[in-house]
C-alpha positions, 0 to 999 in steps of 0.5 A, spaced: 488 458 541 486 464 544 492 464 549 497 462 544 495 469 540 495 473 546 502 470 548 505 472 541 501 479 541 504 480 548 511 478 546 511 483 540 509 489 544 514 487 549 519 487 543 517 493 540 519 498 545 526 495 544 526 495 537 524 502 537 531 503 540 536 499 535 541 503 532 541 504 524 547 500 523 544 493 526 537 494 523 541 495 516 545 489 517 539 485 519 536 487 512 542 485 508 542 478 512 534 478 510 536 479 502 541 474 502 537 469 506 532 469 501 537 468 495 540 463 498 533 459 500 530 461 493 528 453 491 526 452 498 521 458 498 519 456 491 517 449 493 513 451 498 509 456 494 508 450 489 505 446 494 500 452 495 499 453 488 497 446 487 492 446 492 489 453 489 489 450 482 484 445 484 480 451 487 481 455 481 478 449 477 472 449 482 471 456 482 472 456 489 478 461 488 478 467 483 484 468 477 486 474 481 487 471 487 491 465 484 495 470 480 497 474 487 499 467 490 504 465 485 511 467 486 514 468 480 521 469 478 520 477 477 516 477 484 522 474 487 527 478 484 523 484 487 522 482 494 530 481 494 531 488 491 526 491 495 529 489 502 536 492 499 532 498 497 529 499 504 536 498 507 539 504 503 533 509 506 534 514 511 532 511 518 526 515 520 527 513 527 529 519 532 529 524 526 527 531 529 521 534 526 521 541 529 524 544 535 521 550 539 525 554 544 520 555 550 525 559 554 532 559 555 534 552 557 527 550 556 527 546 549 521 542 546 523 537 540 518 533 536 521 527 534 519 521 529 518 515 533 515 508 531 507 506 532 509 500 536 506 493 534 503 493 527 498 487 525 498 485 518 492 481 515 492 479 508 490 474 503 494 470 498 500 475 498 506 471 500 510 477 498 507 481 503 511 478 508 518 480 506 516 487 504 512 489 510 517 486 515 523 490 512 519 496 512 517 495 519 524 493 521 527 499 519 522 503 522 522 500 529 515 497 529 514 490 531 509 486 527 504 480 527 503 477 520 496 473 519 496 470 512 491 466 508 491 459 509 491 458 501 498 461 502 500 457 508 506 454 506 509 460 502 508 464 508 511 460 513 517 458 509 518 466 508 517 467 515 522 462 517 528 464 513 527 471 514 527 470 522 533 466 522 536 471 518 534 477 523 537 472 528 544 473 526 544 480 528 544 480 536 541 487 537 534 485 534 530 483 540 527 476 540 519 476 539 519 482 535 516 479 529 510 473 530 506 469 525 499 467 526 496 461 522 490 459 524 483 462 522 481 463 529 487 468 530 484 473 526 478 474 530 483 474 536 487 479 533 481 484 532 480 484 539 487 486 541 487 493 542 491 493 548 497 490 544 496 492 537 496 499 535 495 499 527 492 494 523 493 493 515 489 489 511 490 487 504 485 483 500 478 483 497 473 489 498 469 484 503 475 482 507 478 489 508 471 492 510 470 486 515 476 488 518 474 495 519 467 493 521 470 489 527 475 492 531 477 498 535 484 498 533 485 503 527 485 501 520 490 503 514 488 501 507 483 501 502 477 497 500 477 497 493 481 499 487 476 502 482 481 506 478 480 510 471 483 513 465 480 519 462 482 520 454 481 528 453 480 531 446 488 533 446 491 526 448 496 524 443 493 518 440 500 513 441 501 515 448 493 514 450 493 507 446 500 505 450 498 508 457 491 505 457 493 498 455 498 498 460 494 501 465 489 495 464 493 489 462 500 489 465 497 486 472 489 486 471 489 483 478 492 489 482 488 494 485 491 500 481 489 497 474 484 501 471 476 498 471 473 504 467 476 508 460 472 515 460 473 518 453 472 525 450 466 525 445 470 529 441 475 524 440 471 518 441 470 516 433 477 517 432 480 513 438 475 508 440 476 503 434 483 502 434 483 502 442 478 497 442 482 492 437 488 493 441 484 491 448 481 485 444 487 483 441 490 482 448 484 478 451 480 484 454 473 483 455 469 490 453 463 493 456 460 499 453 455 505 455 450 507 449 454 512 446 461 507 445 456 501 443 454 505 437 461 507 435 463 499 436 457 497 432 459 501 426 466 499 427 465 492 426 469 486 428 469 488 436 465 483 440 459 487 443 457 487 450 453 493 454 455 496 461 450 495 466 449 501 472 453 496 476 459 496 472 461 503 474 462 501 481 465 494 480 473 492 481 473 487 476 481 484 478 481 481 471 481 482 464 474 486 463 474 494 462 468 498 462 468 504 457 464 510 457 464 517 453 463 523 456 463 530 454 468 534 458 474 533 463 469 536 468 464 530 466 470 525 467 471 528 474 464 528 476 464 520 474 470 518 477 469 522 484 462 519 484 464 511 482 471 511 484 474 509 490 479 514 491 485 510 489 489 512 482 486 515 476 489 517 470 488 523 465 491 523 458 492 530 455 496 535 452 493 541 455 496 543 462 490 547 464 486 541 463 491 536 467 491 541 472 484 541 473 484 534 473 489 533 478 486 538 483 479 536 483 480 528 482 479 526 489 484 520 489 490 518 493 494 518 486 493 522 480 497 520 473 498 525 468 500 521 461 502 515 465 500 508 467 496 507 473 500 501 475 506 506 477 502 507 484 506 502 488 511 503 494 517 500 490 516 505 484 515 511 488 522 510 491 519 507 498 523 501 497 517 497 498 510 498 501 505 496 507 499 497 503 495 503 499 491 507 503 485 511 501 484 514 508 484 522 509 488 521 515 495 519 517 498 517 510 495 516 503 497 513 497 502 507 497 505 507 504 512 506 506 515 507 512 512 514 513 506 511 514 509 507 520 511 513 524 508 517 529 511 522 533 512 524 540 515 530 544 521 531 548 522 537 553 529 538 555 530 543 561 534 544 567 529 545 573 524 549 570 517 550 573 510 552 570 509 556 576 514 561 574 510 562 567 503 564 571 500 569 575 502 577 575 509 576 574 509 570 569 515 570 565 514 570 558 515 564 553 519 565 547 516 560 542 522 561 538 523 556 532 530 553 531 534 548 527 537 545 533 536 537 532 535 532 538 541 528 539 541 521 543 547 517 544 547 510 540 
């Protein structure tokens, strides 16, 4: 098993150098072939997904799988449509490979170019999310990164069906190197991947908090991702009530299993008596279980008709991934900011306010990768951010943050172009001076 995994990683590493130099036109042809192949083989892929869902249904019934995980596993018509359109959108994006980031003339005939290039080999380890395969493969192909996929066993049939269809489509474009994309399938492969810093340049885990933390704690390879999605919405005194009702609802119920669904609603005390009764009624009509702090509990108790449950301290730091929401009353935007920065996961947070000074303060002081002003937290997504798709969402404070598209799969290198220039001429008593002149000149290579 170890030898098989090492062979796959070695093949991906070898192919990554070639893939980094494939022309844009060839990559775009491969992407369009992938999208067409998904549409053509939709019934085959959904049949494979059905097998996974049948097995998962029994696990769900026996409480061996969460509802959130089951929802992520299911390939609905909407998800399938998004997979196809996402690949086509990636084909329309500019190719970042070879883009000149900066140019500096050191001396006459001696020019330094900073050039955008792929990271190399990306290892993607994910749970119950078969749509990750086309999303990530399309972004990695366009950005010139070889990729090793390792999905959860609960999605084994779906992952294999998607991978095989996409690889066959890519194979119709001869310029794409064989071996650039690999699929690992055994449980043991994860442990092997974590040791392969010789071959794998970046790991992107997508799954539960415990899963991502395990990956981070057990590898020397750089990890891009987030451990949890504890997101908030704050309703300010100046909030437009109809807007607040709609956004707070959408942020919770549009897809409660998503990492950008809110888990806590913070309400300014000056508007709580007016806002909360109707908001609670709307939530309960949509099947949301509410957990109240002491002040919001008293309002709900007086209102009547609202199912009452008090929040515990642990609720403020819990990612429910379900139709559960904790509610807390705060005295000001600063108190809301303090709560979010203390209990949140730096993912996505929302303010509902008509006061720009207040929204500016919130946006500036909330330490999260995405801040929404009068808009749903569910917009924090690579496709919705115009990235075509996403490889994941990062709460890291280095390299890339928020929904990560191709920019998170790129680094840079320097190319110095001279004509026999020697360092000895630039040192000593008679040293030539450096010009260090910035220009707009681009580095161009033949394709």
